[in-house]
GUPA-71747 format. One record per atom (N, C-alpha, C, O): residue in one letter; x negated, y negated, z. Coordinates in steps of 0.02 Angstrom, whole numbers, padded with zeros to 5 digits, always signed. Atoms other than C-alpha are relative to their C-alpha. Layout:
<recs>
AXYZ
...
</recs>
This chain:
<recs>
M+00071+00013+00007
M-03856-05799+05430
M-00040+00045+00048
M-00019+00054+00106
R+00042-00041-00042
R-03994-05686+05498
R-00072-00011-00022
R-00085-00045-00071
R+00071+00005+00018
R-04183-05673+05496
R-00016+00045-00059
R+00012+00100-00066
L+00027-00041+00053
L-04270-05610+05341
L-00051+00048+00030
L-00096+00027+00066
R+00046-00051-00028
R-04360-05447+05385
R-00056+00014-00049
R-00044+00039-00104
F+00060-00010+00041
F-04537-05439+05315
F-00046+00048+00036
F-00066+00034+00093
V+00044-00051-00029
V-04643-05284+05348
V-00061+00007-00045
V-00054+00011-00106
A+00063-00006+00037
A-04826-05269+05295
A-00033+00067+00015
A-00043+00084+00074
L+00035-00064-00005
L-04910-05101+05263
L-00068-00006-00033
L-00077-00046-00079
G+00065+00002+00033
G-05091-05069+05220
G-00058+00013+00047
G-00052+00047+00097
D+00063-00012-00037
D-05269-05073+05285
D-00025-00065+00031
D+00015-00109+00048
S+00028+00057-00035
S-05388-05200+05359
S+00013-00067-00035
S+00017-00119-00002
L-00015+00062+00036
L-05352-05327+05223
L+00064-00031+00025
L+00066-00091+00039
T-00065+00025-00024
T-05171-05343+05279
T+00001-00007+00075
T+00038-00049+00102
E+00003+00007-00072
E-05212-05316+05462
E-00028-00069+00019
E-00012-00095+00073
G+00026+00067-00013
G-05307-05481+05450
G-00073-00004+00016
G-00097-00056+00039
V+00072+00002-00012
V-05490-05433+05465
V-00031-00056-00043
V-00017-00062-00102
G+00029+00057+00034
G-05592-05587+05419
G+00035-00065+00016
G+00011-00119-00002
D-00037+00060-00017
D-05462-05708+05486
D+00019+00002+00074
D+00078+00009+00091
P-00014-00003-00072
P-05478-05707+05677
P+00034-00063+00025
P+00017-00118+00005
V-00035+00056-00032
V-05360-05816+05777
V+00008+00016+00073
V+00039+00067+00091
G-00004-00014-00071
G-05374-05827+05964
G-00035+00065+00016
G-00094+00075-00001
G+00029-00065-00017
G-05403-05652+06030
G+00021+00055-00049
G+00007+00113-00036
G-00024-00051+00048
G-05325-05565+05878
G-00016-00019-00072
G-00063-00057-00085
R+00009+00013+00071
R-05310-05570+05689
R+00065-00025-00029
R+00119-00009-00004
R-00059+00028+00033
R-05191-05662+05575
R+00007+00031-00069
R+00045+00079-00077
G-00001-00030+00066
G-05218-05625+05390
G+00052-00030-00047
G+00096-00069-00026
W-00041+00030+00052
W-05130-05666+05227
W+00075+00013+00010
W+00116-00031-00004
A-00071-00016-00007
A-04966-05578+05269
A+00033-00044+00052
A+00090-00066+00041
A-00028+00044-00051
A-04938-05679+05428
A+00005-00072-00025
A+00053-00107-00010
L-00002+00067+00030
L-04981-05839+05335
L+00058-00006-00049
L+00093-00057-00051
L-00056-00001+00048
L-04856-05792+05200
L+00066-00002+00036
L+00112-00038+00016
A-00064-00004-00037
A-04720-05752+05328
A+00023-00068+00022
A+00083-00082+00023
D-00019+00067-00024
D-04726-05930+05393
D+00031-00044-00053
D+00063-00094-00038
G-00026+00041+00054
G-04679-05997+05222
G+00055+00031-00041
G+00071+00007-00095
L-00051-00035+00039
L-04543-05878+05167
L+00067-00036-00001
L+00102-00034-00051
T-00064+00034-00003
T-04394-05980+05224
T-00009-00072+00019
T-00056-00090+00055
G+00004+00071-00015
G-04361-06165+05234
G+00034-00018+00065
G+00027-00074+00089
E-00035+00014-00063
E-04256-06149+05391
E-00051-00004+00057
E-00096+00037+00061
D+00046+00011-00057
D-04346-06212+05547
D+00022+00043+00059
D+00043+00018+00111
A-00021-00045-00054
A-04310-06056+05650
A-00058+00041+00025
A-00050+00086+00066
G+00058-00035-00025
G-04487-05995+05674
G-00007+00070-00030
G+00035+00093-00068
T+00015-00067+00023
T-04565-05826+05638
T-00012+00045+00060
T-00058+00034+00098
A+00010-00050-00053
A-04545-05680+05758
A-00047+00053-00026
A-00033+00083-00078
Q+00050-00046+00025
Q-04698-05568+05741
Q-00013+00056+00049
Q-00014+00046+00110
T+00023-00057-00039
T-04743-05394+05801
T-00056+00033-00039
T-00060+00026-00100
R+00059-00029+00031
R-04902-05297+05765
R+00006+00074-00014
R-00040+00104-00041
D-00007-00072+00014
D-04832-05121+05754
D+00072+00016-00011
D+00114-00029-00015
G-00067-00021+00018
G-04678-05020+05719
G+00043+00019+00059
G+00091+00056+00050
R-00040-00019-00058
R-04611-05005+05896
R+00063-00042+00008
R+00105-00028+00051
A-00060+00041-00004
A-04482-05140+05867
A+00060+00041-00022
A+00055+00086-00064
E-00060-00036+00018
E-04305-05078+05857
E+00020-00016-00071
E+00013-00073-00093
A-00023+00012+00068
A-04236-05057+05682
A+00059-00048+00001
A+00105-00042+00042
A-00053+00050+00003
A-04127-05204+05636
A+00061+00029-00035
A+00055+00072-00079
A-00061-00022+00033
A-03948-05177+05587
A+00004-00031-00069
A-00025-00084-00081
G-00009+00027+00067
G-03898-05202+05406
G-00017+00051-00052
G-00034+00108-00036
T+00008-00047+00056
T-03918-05125+05236
T-00069+00000-00028
T-00088+00047-00063
G+00066+00004+00030
G-04093-05181+05192
G+00003-00024-00072
G-00047-00021-00107
S-00007+00024+00068
S-04025-05253+05028
S-00038-00065-00008
S-00042-00104+00040
P+00037+00061+00010
P-04128-05393+04950
P+00044-00061+00012
P+00103-00061-00007
V-00037+00062-00011
V-04074-05567+05003
V-00044-00058-00022
V-00105-00053-00021
T+00037+00059+00019
T-04124-05738+04941
T-00021-00037+00063
T+00009-00030+00116
A+00026+00035-00058
A-04224-05851+05056
A+00053-00046+00030
A+00054-00057+00090
S-00050+00047-00024
S-04077-05971+05068
S+00054+00034+00041
S+00093-00001+00074
A-00052-00036-00036
A-03967-05834+05144
A-00022+00022+00069
A+00015+00057+00104
V+00026-00022-00065
V-04075-05811+05299
V-00025-00061+00038
V-00035-00115+00010
T+00029+00052-00041
T-04139-05914+05442
T-00058+00029+00040
T-00048+00070+00084
G+00059-00026-00033
G-04317-05881+05499
G-00021+00068-00027
G+00013+00097-00069
V+00030-00063+00024
V-04423-05726+05474
V-00017+00045+00059
V-00045+00022+00109
E+00021-00051-00049
E-04444-05567+05575
E-00055+00040-00034
E-00042+00080-00078
F+00059-00029+00033
F-04620-05509+05529
F-00031+00054+00043
F-00046+00043+00102
T+00033-00055-00033
T-04695-05341+05576
T-00059+00023-00041
T-00051+00040-00100
N+00061-00021+00036
N-04874-05296+05529
N-00019+00070+00024
N-00041+00080+00080
L+00016-00070-00016
L-04900-05107+05524
L-00070+00020-00025
L-00091+00076-00014
A+00064-00017+00030
A-05068-05116+05434
A-00053+00017+00053
A-00052-00011+00108
V+00051-00023-00046
V-05217-05030+05516
V-00067+00004-00037
V-00070+00030-00093
S+00066-00003+00031
S-05402-05048+05478
S-00020+00072-00016
S-00009+00117+00024
G+00023-00066+00021
G-05473-04901+05382
G+00053+00043-00032
G+00038+00098-00055
A-00054-00041+00027
A-05304-04842+05321
A-00010+00015-00074
A-00032-00028-00112
Q-00002-00020+00069
Q-05296-04745+05159
Q+00073+00012-00020
Q+00118+00006+00021
T-00069-00011+00023
T-05144-04706+05053
T+00034+00056+00039
T+00094+00054+00050
K-00028-00055-00039
K-05121-04546+05153
K+00027-00025+00067
K+00080-00003+00090
D-00022+00028-00064
D-05108-04646+05315
D+00063-00042-00009
D+00108-00040+00033
V-00059+00040+00013
V-04983-04766+05240
V+00061+00045-00010
V+00115+00031+00016
L-00055-00047+00014
L-04876-04621+05178
L+00024+00034+00064
L+00084+00037+00078
E-00018-00043-00056
E-04881-04518+05337
E+00016-00038+00064
E+00056-00015+00105
R-00008+00035-00063
R-04887-04649+05475
R+00038-00066-00006
R+00083-00080+00034
Q-00030+00067+00005
Q-04837-04821+05415
Q+00069+00001-00034
Q+00113-00037-00016
L-00064-00002+00036
L-04696-04774+05296
L+00059+00015+00046
L+00109-00022+00042
P-00059-00012-00043
P-04580-04696+05427
P+00018-00059+00045
P+00076-00075+00053
A-00012+00059-00043
A-04601-04846+05543
A+00029-00057-00041
A+00074-00093-00018
G-00024+00054+00042
G-04574-04966+05400
G+00072+00011-00022
G+00111-00037-00021
L-00068-00015+00021
L-04416-04880+05339
L+00049-00012+00057
L+00105-00035+00046
A-00044+00009-00058
A-04344-04884+05515
A+00017-00074+00012
A+00069-00089+00040
L-00012+00072-00009
L-04359-05074+05514
L+00045-00029-00055
L+00067-00087-00049
R-00043+00020+00055
R-04256-05085+05352
R-00016-00071-00024
R+00025-00116-00017
P+00021+00067+00019
P-04353-05232+05280
P+00036-00026-00063
P+00059+00013-00105
D-00022+00032+00062
D-04290-05356+05151
D-00059-00006-00048
D-00051-00001-00109
L+00062+00010+00038
L-04470-05382+05094
L-00054+00043+00032
L-00062+00042+00093
V+00052-00043-00026
V-04613-05259+05111
V-00062-00003-00045
V-00056+00004-00106
S+00063+00000+00038
S-04795-05274+05059
S-00035+00067+00010
S-00041+00092+00066
V+00039-00062-00002
V-04894-05117+05016
V-00064-00014-00039
V-00065-00009-00100
V+00065+00015+00031
V-05076-05163+04982
V-00052+00046+00031
V-00072+00036+00088
V+00043-00052-00026
V-05192-05015+05001
V-00035+00034-00058
V-00011+00030-00115
G+00033-00038+00052
G-05315-04908+04905
G-00075-00006-00002
G-00110+00039-00025
V+00072+00010+00001
V-05489-04980+04927
V-00036+00053+00042
V-00087+00080+00021
N+00033-00051-00042
N-05530-04860+05070
N+00000+00069-00033
N-00045+00109-00021
D+00001-00063+00037
D-05480-04714+04959
D-00060+00004-00046
D-00091+00057-00053
T+00056+00000+00047
T-05613-04766+04834
T-00067+00009+00035
T-00117+00027+00003
L+00063-00004-00038
L-05745-04766+04972
L-00007+00066+00037
L-00046+00071+00084
R+00004-00066-00031
R-05719-04584+05019
R-00019+00053-00052
R-00001+00047-00111
C+00019-00054+00046
C-05792-04425+04944
C+00060+00041-00021
C+00056+00080-00069
T-00061-00038+00016
T-05614-04355+04941
T+00043-00036-00051
T+00100-00016-00062
F-00040+00040+00046
F-05555-04484+04813
F+00032+00043-00055
F-00002+00082-00088
D-00039-00038+00050
D-05419-04411+04701
D+00055-00046-00026
D+00103-00059+00010
I-00049+00048+00027
I-05321-04528+04587
I+00069+00033-00007
I+00119-00003-00003
H-00064-00034+00003
H-05184-04396+04567
H+00036-00006+00067
H+00096-00020+00069
A-00030+00005-00066
A-05155-04395+04755
A+00019-00071+00017
A+00072-00083+00046
V-00015+00071-00012
V-05163-04585+04766
V+00064-00020-00035
V+00107-00052-00006
A-00060+00018+00039
A-05033-04603+04629
A+00063+00031+00031
A+00115-00002+00036
A-00058-00034-00029
A-04916-04475+04708
A+00022-00032+00066
A+00081-00040+00079
R-00017+00031-00065
R-04926-04556+04880
R+00031-00069-00009
R+00081-00085+00022
L-00028+00066+00011
L-04897-04732+04816
L+00069+00004-00031
L+00113-00036-00014
D-00065-00008+00031
D-04753-04674+04709
D+00053+00016+00053
D+00109-00010+00050
T-00047-00018-00053
T-04670-04596+04862
T+00016-00060+00045
T+00073-00071+00063
V-00010+00058-00043
V-04696-04753+04967
V+00042-00053-00036
V+00091-00078-00007
Y-00037+00050+00037
Y-04634-04872+04833
Y+00073+00021-00009
Y+00119-00019+00000
A-00068-00025+00013
A-04483-04762+04793
A+00043-00004+00064
A+00102-00020+00060
A-00038-00001-00062
A-04433-04750+04976
A+00026-00070+00017
A+00084-00078+00036
F-00022+00068-00015
F-04427-04939+05001
F+00047-00026-00053
F+00096-00061-00037
A-00046+00021+00054
A-04348-04971+04831
A+00068+00031+00010
A+00119+00000-00006
G-00063-00033-00013
G-04215-04845+04880
G+00042-00034+00053
G+00103-00028+00053
Q-00035+00039-00051
Q-04172-04954+05029
Q+00020-00069-00025
Q+00055-00107+00009
G-00015+00066+00027
G-04160-05106+04917
G-00049-00054+00018
G-00035-00113+00006
A+00050+00050-00020
A-04316-05192+04984
A-00037-00026-00061
A-00046+00010-00110
V+00043+00029+00051
V-04418-05310+04875
V-00072+00020+00017
V-00094+00011+00074
L+00069-00022-00010
L-04594-05240+04854
L-00050-00053-00020
L-00042-00087-00070
L+00058+00041+00016
L-04754-05342+04859
L-00060+00045-00009
L-00074+00086+00035
T+00059-00042+00012
T-04908-05261+04781
T-00055-00044-00029
T-00043-00101-00048
A+00056+00039+00027
A-05080-05316+04721
A-00053+00047-00028
A-00065+00101-00001
C+00061-00031+00025
C-05225-05259+04613
C-00058-00037+00033
C-00057-00098+00039
L+00054+00029-00040
L-05388-05288+04708
L-00068+00007-00033
L-00078+00052-00074
P+00068-00006+00026
P-05572-05320+04666
P-00033+00064+00023
P-00016+00091+00076
D+00034-00061-00021
D-05687-05171+04671
D-00053-00016+00052
D-00086-00067+00048
P+00046+00014-00056
P-05793-05157+04829
P-00073-00002-00020
P-00112-00037+00013
G+00070+00001+00021
G-05955-05124+04736
G-00022-00070-00021
G-00078-00090-00008
A+00016+00067+00022
A-05948-05297+04659
A-00004-00048+00058
A-00050-00090+00062
T+00000+00047-00057
T-05905-05387+04821
T-00060+00013+00045
T-00085-00033+00077
L+00058-00016-00041
L-06045-05295+04911
L-00066-00016-00035
L-00118-00017-00003
G+00060+00014+00037
G-06168-05337+04773
G-00046+00060-00010
G-00107+00053-00010
L+00040-00061+00009
L-06223-05156+04746
L-00034+00000-00069
L-00010-00033-00115
P+00032-00007+00066
P-06345-05113+04604
P+00049+00031-00050
P+00094+00068-00031
G-00046-00021+00052
G-06260-05076+04438
G+00017+00073-00001
G+00076+00092-00008
A-00012-00072+00004
A-06281-04888+04440
A+00043+00025+00057
A+00079+00075+00050
L-00043-00018-00057
L-06198-04879+04612
L+00067-00036-00004
L+00118-00008+00016
A-00062+00039+00002
A-06070-05016+04580
A+00048+00025-00052
A+00109+00025-00040
R-00045-00019+00054
R-06001-04950+04416
R+00046+00059+00017
R+00105+00056+00000
P-00047-00054-00018
P-05933-04784+04484
P+00055-00024+00048
P+00112-00003+00041
L-00051+00027-00045
L-05845-04879+04625
L+00049-00045-00038
L+00109-00044-00025
A-00044+00042+00040
A-05779-05005+04499
A+00049+00042-00040
A+00108+00024-00047
R-00044-00043+00039
R-05710-04864+04393
R+00056+00028+00044
R+00113+00033+00023
R-00052-00025-00046
R-05619-04793+04545
R+00051-00054+00016
R+00111-00041+00015
Q-00047+00054-00017
Q-05545-04962+04592
Q+00042-00019-00060
Q+00101-00034-00052
H-00040+00015+00060
H-05492-04994+04413
H+00054+00053-00010
H+00109+00037-00032
A-00050-00053+00005
A-05404-04826+04416
A+00057-00012+00049
A+00116-00006+00031
V-00052+00015-00049
V-05312-04871+04577
V+00042-00060-00023
V+00103-00058-00018
N-00036+00059+00024
N-05267-05041+04504
N+00047+00017-00057
N+00103-00009-00060
A-00043-00019+00056
A-05199-04961+04346
A+00062+00036+00025
A+00117+00026+00000
V-00058-00035-00029
V-05088-04847+04451
V+00047-00049+00035
V+00107-00046+00026
V-00041+00049-00036
V-05029-04991+04561
V+00038-00043-00050
V+00097-00058-00040
H-00033+00042+00050
H-04991-05096+04407
H+00058+00037-00032
H+00112+00010-00040
A-00053-00039+00033
A-04892-04958+04323
A+00059+00013+00046
A+00117+00006+00026
L-00054-00013-00047
L-04793-04914+04479
L+00036-00064+00020
L+00096-00062+00035
S-00032+00064-00015
S-04761-05097+04516
S+00052-00017-00054
S+00106-00042-00038
E-00048+00010+00054
E-04679-05112+04346
E+00059+00048+00007
E+00117+00028-00004
R-00053-00050-00006
R-04581-04952+04377
R+00052-00020+00052
R+00112-00011+00041
Y-00045+00015-00055
Y-04507-05014+04540
Y+00017-00074+00006
Y+00046-00096+00056
G-00018+00070+00000
G-04491-05198+04496
G-00032-00040+00055
G-00001-00086+00082
A+00034+00035-00054
A-04619-05257+04623
A-00022-00070-00021
A-00031-00084-00080
V+00033+00065+00009
V-04681-05435+04642
V-00075+00015+00006
V-00100+00030+00060
H+00068-00026+00004
H-04859-05400+04588
H-00051-00057-00010
H-00042-00099-00054
L+00053+00050+00004
L-05015-05507+04615
L-00061+00030-00034
L-00087+00081-00010
H+00061-00022+00035
H-05159-05485+04492
H-00060-00035+00033
H-00081-00088+00011
A+00056+00031-00036
A-05302-05520+04612
A-00067+00030-00020
A-00120+00005+00000
S+00062-00035+00014
S-05431-05401+04538
S-00047-00039-00045
S-00108-00036-00036
Q+00042+00037+00047
Q-05493-05515+04399
Q+00004-00075+00010
Q-00023-00113-00030
A-00008+00071-00011
A-05448-05684+04473
A-00068-00033+00013
A-00111-00006+00048
A+00064+00034-00006
A-05591-05810+04462
A-00017-00016+00073
A-00076-00015+00092
W+00014+00021-00069
W-05571-05861+04644
W-00031+00056+00041
W-00064+00042+00091
T+00028-00055-00038
T-05621-05686+04703
T-00076+00002-00006
T-00109+00034+00035
A+00072+00002+00007
A-05798-05719+04639
A-00033-00055+00040
A-00094-00061+00042
D+00026+00055-00040
D-05816-05870+04752
D-00021+00026+00069
D+00021+00052+00106
R+00026-00027-00062
R-05927-05822+04899
R+00034-00032+00061
R+00039-00001+00114
A-00032+00034-00056
A-05837-05950+05008
A+00066+00032+00019
A+00092+00019+00073
M-00064-00033-00015
M-05680-05842+04999
M-00009+00061+00045
M+00040+00087+00071
W+00011-00064-00034
W-05762-05695+05088
W-00030-00009+00069
W-00063-00059+00083
S+00026+00002-00068
S-05805-05657+05267
S-00073+00023+00001
S-00102+00038-00051
A+00071-00018-00006
A-05978-05614+05333
A-00015+00070-00025
A-00071+00083-00048
D+00014-00069+00020
D-05957-05429+05290
D+00004+00010-00076
D-00015+00063-00100
R-00005-00003+00073
R-05924-05466+05104
R+00049+00053-00024
R+00053+00066-00084
L-00051-00049+00018
L-05787-05334+05107
L+00070-00028+00008
L+00117-00008-00027
H-00065+00028-00015
H-05644-05436+05178
H+00001-00075-00013
H-00051-00108-00006
P-00004+00072+00008
P-05582-05611+05137
P-00011-00035+00067
P+00005-00008+00120
G+00001+00043-00059
G-05623-05748+05259
G+00066-00037+00004
G+00113-00021-00033
E-00063+00037-00006
E-05490-05871+05313
E+00021-00031-00066
E+00079-00029-00084
R-00017+00032+00064
R-05500-05963+05146
R+00028+00052-00049
R+00075+00037-00085
G-00024-00052+00045
G-05478-05799+05051
G+00069+00025+00019
G+00111+00036-00025
H-00067-00021-00023
H-05330-05745+05158
H+00052-00053-00019
H+00108-00037-00039
R-00046+00054+00018
R-05251-05915+05126
R+00015+00001-00075
R+00071-00013-00096
Q-00012-00004+00072
Q-05274-05894+04939
Q+00048+00057-00017
Q+00093+00049-00059
L-00047-00056+00011
L-05188-05724+04943
L+00071-00020+00019
L+00118-00007-00019
A-00066+00021-00023
A-05044-05796+05044
A+00030-00051-00048
A+00090-00048-00064
L-00023+00053+00044
L-05031-05948+04930
L+00024+00028-00067
L+00076+00007-00093
R-00018-00028+00066
R-05026-05844+04770
R+00060+00047+00005
R+00101+00049-00041
F-00061-00040-00011
F-04900-05720+04840
F+00060-00046+00008
F+00114-00033-00020
H-00055+00047-00012
H-04794-05868+04896
H+00025-00029-00066
H+00085-00036-00077
A-00018+00028+00065
A-04798-05942+04720
A+00042+00049-00040
A+00091+00030-00072
L-00038-00051+00037
L-04737-05778+04644
L+00070+00009+00030
L+00119+00014-00007
L-00065-00007-00033
L-04598-05761+04773
L+00044-00061-00012
L+00105-00054-00022
A-00038+00061+00011
A-04545-05942+04752
A+00028-00001-00071
A+00084-00022-00083
E-00022-00003+00070
E-04536-05918+04563
E+00059+00047-00008
E+00103+00037-00050
A-00054-00049+00004
A-04422-05769+04592
A+00059-00019+00045
A+00108+00018+00049
G-00054+00022-00044
G-04313-05868+04713
G+00003+00036+00066
G+00055+00039+00098
L+00003-00039-00062
L-04370-05765+04862
L-00038-00035+00056
L-00047-00006+00109
A+00034+00039-00052
A-04465-05900+04957
A+00016-00073-00012
A+00004-00099-00066
D-00013+00072+00007
D-04411-06079+04989
D-00030-00040+00057
D-00013-00098+00066
G+00035+00035-00053
G-04520-06123+05137
G-00063-00034-00027
G-00079-00027-00086
P+00062+00035+00021
P-04680-06228+05131
P-00055+00050-00018
P-00065+00099+00018
A+00056-00043+00020
A-04825-06147+05038
A-00056-00004+00051
A-00069-00058+00078
P+00057+00002-00046
P-04973-06097+05148
P-00053-00049-00025
P-00064-00055-00085
S+00054+00046+00019
S-05112-06225+05150
S-00061+00040-00023
S-00078+00091+00007
P+00061-00035+00023
P-05266-06171+05050
P-00061-00016+00041
P-00112+00018+00036
E+00059+00024-00036
E-05382-06263+05168
E-00007+00036+00068
E+00039+00036+00108
P+00011-00036-00064
P-05458-06162+05312
P-00007-00049+00058
P-00024-00107+00050
Q+00008+00039-00061
Q-05460-06224+05490
Q-00067+00012+00034
Q-00086-00023+00081
R+00067-00016-00028
R-05631-06147+05525
R-00050+00001-00057
R-00032+00013-00114
P+00051+00000+00053
P-05797-06159+05430
P-00012+00070-00028
P+00000+00120+00006
A+00017-00064+00031
A-05851-06022+05309
A-00059+00031+00037
A-00098-00004+00068
P+00055-00033-00035
P-05972-05890+05379
P-00067-00021-00028
P-00075-00029-00089
T+00068+00020+00020
T-06155-05938+05375
T-00042+00062-00017
T-00021+00118-00005
T+00045-00055+00014
T-06301-05833+05316
T-00019+00037+00063
T-00025+00099+00063
S+00017-00032-00064
S-06347-05800+05497
S+00057+00044+00024
S+00044+00097+00054
A-00057-00041-00020
A-06171-05735+05529
A+00002+00064-00040
A+00018+00117-00013
S+00002-00060+00041
S-06188-05615+05383
S-00054+00048+00024
S-00043+00109+00026
L+00054-00042-00025
L-06354-05552+05450
L+00019+00031+00067
L+00002+00089+00080
W-00021-00027-00064
W-06279-05532+05624
W+00050+00057-00009
W+00046+00107+00026
W-00047-00054+00015
W-06135-05429+05553
W-00038+00062-00023
W-00022+00117-00001
L+00038-00057+00025
L-06260-05319+05461
L-00037+00035+00056
L-00042+00097+00056
A+00039-00029-00055
A-06362-05293+05620
A+00044+00033+00052
A+00020+00074+00091
T-00045-00027-00052
T-06209-05249+05725
T+00052+00046-00031
T+00039+00105-00041
A-00055-00041+00027
A-06045-05189+05651
A-00018+00031-00067
A+00002+00087-00081
G+00018-00025+00067
G-06119-05170+05477
G-00041+00064+00002
G-00035+00106-00042
T+00042-00059-00006
T-06245-05040+05535
T+00043+00063+00008
T+00030+00114-00023
G-00044-00057-00010
G-06108-04924+05596
G+00040+00017-00061
G+00049+00075-00079
W-00039-00011+00062
W-06004-04948+05439
W-00043+00035-00052
W-00021+00083-00084
M+00044-00030+00050
M-06153-04907+05328
M-00018+00072+00018
M-00023+00115-00025
A+00016-00068-00021
A-06196-04755+05432
A+00057+00048-00016
A+00045+00105-00039
R-00058-00043+00016
R-06019-04686+05411
R+00005+00013-00075
R+00020+00069-00096
R-00005-00009+00072
R-06022-04716+05224
R-00059+00043-00026
R-00051+00078-00076
C+00057-00040+00022
C-06196-04637+05209
C+00013+00074+00009
C-00011+00115-00030
T-00014-00071-00012
T-06131-04473+05282
T+00061+00023-00040
T+00070+00083-00049
D-00061-00018+00035
D-05968-04478+05184
D-00007-00011-00075
D-00006+00037-00114
L-00002+00018+00071
L-05980-04570+05018
L-00067+00005-00035
L-00070+00026-00093
L+00064+00009+00035
L-06166-04592+04983
L-00024+00060-00039
L-00044+00052-00096
P+00023-00056+00041
P-06211-04414+04931
P+00037+00007-00066
P+00006+00018-00118
Q-00039-00004+00062
Q-06070-04411+04804
Q-00015-00060-00045
Q-00018-00053-00106
L+00013+00060+00040
L-06105-04589+04750
L-00067+00005-00036
L-00073-00018-00093
L+00065-00009+00032
L-06287-04546+04714
L+00006+00047-00060
L-00026+00036-00111
T-00012-00045+00057
T-06228-04402+04604
T+00034-00037-00057
T+00016-00028-00115
L-00035+00039+00051
L-06109-04519+04513
L-00047-00050-00033
L-00043-00062-00093
A+00048+00049+00027
A-06249-04647+04493
A-00048+00034-00048
A-00065+00006-00100
A+00045-00037+00045
A-06364-04515+04417
A+00035+00016-00066
A+00005+00011-00119
D-00039-00013+00061
D-06226-04467+04295
D+00007-00064-00041
D+00005-00063-00103
E-00006+00066+00033
E-06204-04652+04256
E-00063-00016-00039
E-00060-00037-00097
L+00064+00015+00033
L-06388-04672+04215
L-00013+00046-00059
L-00039+00023-00110
R+00009-00046+00057
R-06391-04517+04105
R+00042-00022-00060
R+00017-00024-00116
H-00043+00022+00056
H-06243-04577+04002
H-00025-00066-00030
H-00021-00076-00090
R+00025+00063+00025
R-06318-04750+03990
R-00061+00011-00045
R-00067-00021-00097
A+00060-00015+00040
A-06483-04679+03925
A+00019+00030-00067
A-00015+00019-00117
R-00022-00031+00063
R-06387-04580+03793
R+00046-00045-00040
R+00064-00028-00097
G-00047+00044+00035
G-06275-04725+03747
G+00071+00025-00001
G+00110+00009-00046
T-00067-00030-00002
T-06119-04630+03798
T+00040-00021+00062
T+00084+00015+00085
S-00035+00024-00060
S-06059-04734+03947
S+00075-00005-00011
S+00114+00002+00036
A-00071+00007+00015
A-05893-04759+03859
A+00039+00064+00017
A+00099+00061+00031
R-00034-00063-00016
R-05854-04576+03892
R+00024+00000+00073
R+00077+00029+00088
L-00020+00003-00070
L-05848-04610+04079
L+00064-00042+00008
L+00108-00025+00047
D-00060+00041-00002
D-05720-04748+04051
D+00060+00038-00028
D+00115+00034-00001
L-00054-00039+00030
L-05617-04635+03939
L+00023+00056+00047
L+00082+00071+00051
R-00017-00052-00047
R-05624-04498+04070
R+00045-00027+00056
R+00093+00004+00077
T-00041+00032-00052
T-05556-04617+04202
T+00069-00017-00026
T+00119-00005+00008
S-00065+00017+00029
S-05418-04679+04086
S+00043+00061-00009
S+00104+00059+00004
A-00038-00062+00009
A-05367-04500+04048
A+00026+00025+00067
A+00082+00051+00071
A-00021-00023-00066
A-05360-04459+04234
A+00059-00042+00025
A+00106-00015+00055
V-00055+00044-00020
V-05248-04610+04267
V+00064+00019-00037
V+00117+00024-00008
S-00059-00018+00040
S-05132-04563+04124
S+00030+00066+00024
S+00091+00072+00028
A-00025-00065-00024
A-05120-04384+04187
A+00034-00006+00068
A+00085+00026+00080
A-00029+00010-00066
A-05086-04442+04365
A+00070-00032-00004
A+00115-00012+00032
L-00065+00032+00008
L-04944-04555+04309
L+00050+00045-00035
L+00110+00045-00019
A-00045-00045+00035
A-04873-04426+04191
A+00027+00055+00045
A+00082+00082+00033
A-00022-00054-00045
A-04862-04301+04334
A+00054-00023+00048
A+00084+00019+00082
L-00051+00026-00045
L-04744-04414+04431
L+00069+00008-00030
L+00079+00002-00090
S-00069-00006+00023
S-04558-04386+04421
S+00028-00068-00017
S+00003-00118+00008
S-00032+00063+00018
S-04447-04519+04345
S+00035-00028+00061
S+00065+00010+00100
P-00032+00030-00058
P-04384-04643+04474
P+00075+00002-00005
P+00103+00001-00060
D-00073+00005+00000
D-04203-04643+04527
D+00019-00072-00016
D-00020-00118-00004
P-00022+00068+00014
P-04104-04794+04469
P+00000-00042+00063
P+00022-00020+00116
R+00002+00044-00058
R-04130-04942+04585
R+00069-00023+00018
R+00110-00035-00027
P-00067+00023-00020
P-03980-04995+04687
P+00011-00072-00021
P-00037-00112-00024
D-00016+00069+00017
D-03891-05153+04633
D-00010-00045+00060
D+00002-00026+00117
A+00009+00048-00054
A-03933-05306+04733
A+00068-00019+00029
A+00118-00024-00007
A-00063+00017-00033
A-03801-05352+04860
A+00020-00070-00019
A+00072-00094+00004
</recs>
């Protein structure tokens, strides 16, 4: 018997922004880790990849074959797929996880450098590397940031198209590598304001608990989690309107300033294109263009190597 090794990769969502605990952050992945095994051996947690790589093969194991969880969170706020590939992947592979979550892509959509071909290639490399070690992959499709921020339609639709493209890639690659995949992009609960933190970009405690709960259900169905499911009820109240205004006046101002110098000029161009197509009744062409780009990005990927047999 040994601890189940769970490693989390990604951005601020997985780092735990929106779910502060004490002087740090918790987040959905830490909540999930506590319910992966039924053995009362606790969860050993680290926040980075400096832990020594554990011995073993990294082959998938059932929850009943382990005692306790060794959880390492490598996620970093602001990370894009490039950061996960170049910085988090090597550290994650060194830990030889049994279970690894890779939830990333929203920050890519919020940059002027967005390229669905590059996103697809990076995610394919990350997924293939962990699948090659025999790890079970956790992935998710996510809501588009324009909708959660409540942007006007002409600004929100281009961002939605980008997020839909990322989600389509994640969904296709999740099928390719046999990932445990959570469809969170269209879930009704994501439209509930009570699920979100003051910044409207990250889940609050209730939202993080919902993510953990739904991942736990998928893992339990697959026989990969036999511990208690995370509670859906938060321990702290939802953010108030005054908290949202305070975030906007403090941290939100800096975030908006960075996006205004990076994304906004391109987004305004995309919005103008959106309005032109809408006036001509040809908006469907923009959707077809995005679908074609996703198909081309996936077609450019090499065929995956056969997955190793489970031990």
